[in-house]
N, C-alpha and C positions, 0 to 999 in steps of 0.2 A: 414438552419440556417444562420443568418446574421453574418457578420464579427465581430460585437461586441460580439455576443454569443461565437464565436470560440475563440476570444481573452480572454474573461472572463474564459472560460473553460481551456485554456492554463495557465492562471494565477493560477487557482485553482490546476491544476496538478503540476505546478512548486512548489507551496507552500507545497503540500502534499509530494513531493519528498524531499524537504528541511527538513520537519519534520521527515521523515524516517531516513535521514542521521544524523540529530541531536540526535535522540533517540539512534541510533546505537553507536554514539560517546560518549554519556553522560551516558548511563546505562550499567551496567555490564552484565546483563543477560536478555535482552528483548526477547519477543516472540510475534508472531502474531497468534491470535486465528482464526481458519478457520472452517466455518460450511459448505461451499460448495454453499452457496447462492450467489446472485448477488453482495451483498455488500462485502462479503469475497473475491470473485473472483476479484473484482475491486481493493481491497487493495493488493492482491498478485500481480496483474499486475503492480500497482504503485511501490511496493517494488522491483520487478524485474527491472523496469526502473531505479529506484534510484541507484541500485548497479551494473548495467550492465557495462561491460560484465562479471563481477564476479557473484558469488552466493550471495543470501540473507544471511547476516551474523548472522542471528538468526533463531531459529527453527519455523516452522509452527506447531501449536498444533491443531489437529482436535477436534472440539467440536460438539457432536451430540445433536442438540437442540430438536430433536423429532418432529420438525415441518415439515410436508410434503406438 
């Protein structure tokens, strides 16, 4: 990957972390839906980074999509 791509991915990650923090501050009872797929795993990873070293301040709700 080129330096440009890594910088761009870093910007996207920083923006995602900022959004997680905004949601946690703005809404009373947010939740993160989790199916176990690659998209859900990525979101959980970003949420963990956003609130490290503490816990994610909202529940993860498992959703069985039935997709295998």
